[in-house]
C-alpha positions as CSV (number, residue, x, y, z in Angstrom):
1,M,0.0,0.0,0.0
2,T,1.3,3.4,-0.9
3,T,1.9,6.2,1.6
4,I,-0.7,8.3,0.0
5,Q,-3.3,5.5,0.3
6,K,-2.4,4.9,3.9
7,L,-2.9,8.6,4.7
8,K,-6.2,8.6,2.8
9,D,-7.2,5.6,4.8
10,L,-6.5,7.6,8.0
11,G,-8.9,10.2,6.9
12,G,-6.8,12.5,4.7
13,S,-8.3,14.1,1.6
14,E,-6.1,14.1,-1.6
15,W,-5.6,17.5,-3.4
16,I,-3.7,17.7,-6.7
17,K,-3.3,21.0,-8.7
18,G,-0.5,21.1,-11.2
19,D,2.7,20.0,-9.6
20,I,1.2,20.3,-6.1
21,H,0.0,17.0,-4.5
22,R,-1.0,17.1,-0.9
23,I,-3.1,15.1,1.6
24,Y,-5.0,17.4,3.9
25,F,-6.4,16.4,7.3
26,N,-9.5,18.3,8.6
27,E,-10.1,19.3,12.2
28,K,-12.1,16.2,13.0
29,D,-9.4,14.1,11.6
30,I,-6.8,16.0,13.7
31,L,-8.8,15.4,16.9
32,K,-9.3,11.7,16.3
33,L,-5.7,11.0,15.2
34,G,-4.5,13.0,18.3
35,G,-6.4,10.7,20.5
36,A,-9.2,13.0,21.5
37,S,-13.0,12.0,21.7
38,F,-15.9,13.9,22.9
39,K,-19.6,13.5,23.9
40,Y,-21.8,16.5,23.3
41,Y,-24.9,18.0,24.8
42,N,-27.7,18.9,22.3
43,S,-26.5,22.5,22.4
44,G,-23.2,21.4,21.0
45,N,-21.2,22.0,24.1
46,I,-18.9,19.4,25.4
47,Q,-20.5,17.0,27.8
48,S,-17.3,15.0,28.4
49,G,-13.9,14.4,26.8
50,K,-11.1,12.0,26.7
51,L,-7.5,12.1,25.5
52,D,-6.2,8.6,24.9
53,N,-9.1,7.3,27.0
54,E,-8.1,9.6,29.9
55,V,-10.8,12.0,31.1
56,I,-10.0,15.6,30.4
57,S,-11.7,18.7,31.5
58,N,-14.2,20.4,29.3
59,S,-12.0,23.6,29.2
60,Y,-9.0,21.6,28.0
61,G,-11.2,19.8,25.5
62,N,-12.4,23.1,24.2
63,K,-8.8,24.2,23.8
64,L,-8.0,21.1,21.8
65,K,-10.9,21.7,19.6
66,S,-10.0,25.3,19.1
67,D,-6.3,24.3,18.3
68,A,-7.6,21.8,15.8
69,F,-9.8,24.2,14.0
70,S,-7.2,27.0,13.8
71,V,-4.5,25.0,11.9
72,K,-4.3,23.5,8.5
73,L,-2.4,20.2,8.4
74,W,-1.2,18.5,5.3
75,W,1.4,16.0,4.0
76,D,3.2,17.1,0.8
77,A,4.1,14.4,-1.6
78,S,6.9,16.4,-3.1
79,D,9.1,16.5,0.0
80,R,7.2,13.7,2.0
81,K,6.8,15.9,5.0
82,F,4.0,17.3,7.1
83,H,3.2,20.9,7.1
84,T,1.0,23.3,9.0
85,K,-0.5,26.7,8.5
86,G,-1.3,28.4,11.7
87,N,0.0,27.5,15.2
88,P,1.6,24.1,14.8
89,E,3.0,23.9,18.3
90,T,-0.1,22.7,20.0
91,D,-0.6,19.4,21.8
92,I,-3.3,18.0,19.5
93,I,-1.3,18.8,16.3
94,E,1.9,17.3,17.5
95,R,0.0,14.2,18.8
96,A,-1.9,13.8,15.5
97,I,1.3,14.0,13.4
98,E,3.1,11.5,15.7
99,N,0.2,9.1,15.6
100,I,0.0,9.3,11.7
101,K,3.7,8.7,11.4
102,K,3.3,5.6,13.7
103,Q,0.6,4.3,11.3
104,M,2.6,5.0,8.1
């Protein structure tokens, strides 16, 4: 299986334009790959959250969600590296990239 197919299987979306070939991960993928999971009230607020099956506070869960929504994450086929736009030095982004690399 190719690297690109593995990344797509992990939730990435392939994007090709001219010489640019990337696999993008959306915020839900980042949270899942970073080990975060949430239950929500009907209002959309977090009812409970876990990080690697450890209970976390709702405020930390909101921070993780905010971090995931504020960063674009992609893998570039030309240099075979991960790239980010936004603040890449957040717990959830680093965890997601590390977990993706482990599964590649």
